[in-house]
Structures are given as structure tokens and as C-alpha cells.
C-alpha positions as CSV (number, residue, x, y, z in Angstrom):
1,M,-36.7,-6.9,2.7
2,P,-34.8,-3.9,4.2
3,Y,-31.6,-2.9,2.5
4,V,-29.1,-0.8,4.5
5,N,-26.0,0.7,2.8
6,I,-23.3,2.0,5.1
7,K,-20.7,4.1,3.4
8,I,-17.4,4.8,5.2
9,T,-14.0,6.1,4.1
10,R,-11.4,3.6,3.5
11,E,-8.8,4.7,6.0
12,G,-7.9,3.9,9.6
13,G,-8.2,0.2,9.2
14,V,-11.8,-0.7,10.0
15,T,-11.6,-4.2,11.3
16,A,-13.7,-7.2,10.3
17,E,-15.0,-7.2,13.9
18,Q,-16.1,-3.6,13.7
19,K,-17.9,-4.3,10.4
20,A,-19.6,-7.3,11.9
21,R,-20.8,-5.1,14.8
22,L,-22.2,-2.5,12.3
23,I,-24.0,-5.2,10.4
24,A,-25.5,-6.7,13.6
25,G,-26.4,-3.3,15.0
26,A,-28.2,-2.1,11.9
27,T,-30.0,-5.4,11.6
28,E,-31.1,-5.2,15.3
29,L,-32.2,-1.5,15.0
30,L,-34.5,-2.3,12.1
31,R,-35.9,-5.3,14.0
32,E,-36.5,-3.1,17.1
33,V,-37.8,0.1,15.6
34,L,-39.7,-1.2,12.5
35,G,-40.3,-4.9,13.4
36,K,-38.3,-6.1,10.4
37,N,-37.3,-9.7,10.1
38,P,-33.5,-10.0,10.7
39,L,-33.4,-13.0,8.3
40,T,-34.4,-10.8,5.4
41,T,-32.4,-7.7,6.3
42,V,-29.5,-6.9,4.0
43,V,-26.6,-4.7,5.2
44,V,-23.8,-3.7,2.8
45,I,-20.7,-1.7,3.9
46,D,-19.0,0.2,1.1
47,E,-15.5,1.5,1.8
48,V,-14.8,4.6,-0.3
49,D,-11.4,6.0,-1.1
50,T,-11.0,9.5,0.3
51,D,-10.2,10.7,-3.2
52,N,-13.7,9.6,-4.2
53,W,-15.6,11.3,-1.4
54,G,-16.1,15.1,-1.4
55,I,-17.5,17.7,0.9
56,G,-17.8,21.4,0.1
57,G,-16.1,21.1,-3.3
58,E,-13.1,19.2,-2.0
59,S,-12.2,15.6,-1.6
60,I,-11.7,14.2,1.8
61,T,-8.1,13.7,1.0
62,Q,-7.6,17.4,0.3
63,R,-9.5,18.3,3.4
64,R,-7.5,16.0,5.6
65,N,-4.2,17.3,4.1
66,Q,-5.3,20.8,5.0
67,G,-6.2,19.8,8.5
68,K,-9.9,20.3,8.1
């Protein structure tokens, strides 16, 4: 049973339609590439606040505020 965890920042208003497309696309990719059964493929999308996601010692919030 494949388990896919997609993590994105919670900003910009990702729509339910976009999330549905991510779920369908990841499921199809596993079927196509690895022959996995779509009925047993689990896809979870986690939306993370930018204060809780860091790169290079800074939060995404800080980086965005600095124009990085």
C-alpha cells in the first residue's frame, strides 16, 4: 500500500480542485511507474504554515518578507 505525503505551504489559497488533481496525479504516477493499485494508494496533503517551514536557518515567512 503506497503512502504519498505532499507538503505545501499554507498560502496562496490552494483550491480543493488543485488538491484533487494532486491526489489523482500522484496516484496515477504510482500506477504507471510502479504498477501500484490505485485502490490501495494513500495520498495525504499537509498544508504547513510558513512560520513552521524553514530553509537556510530562516522561516519561509522571514524569507518572503525579505523578498527571497
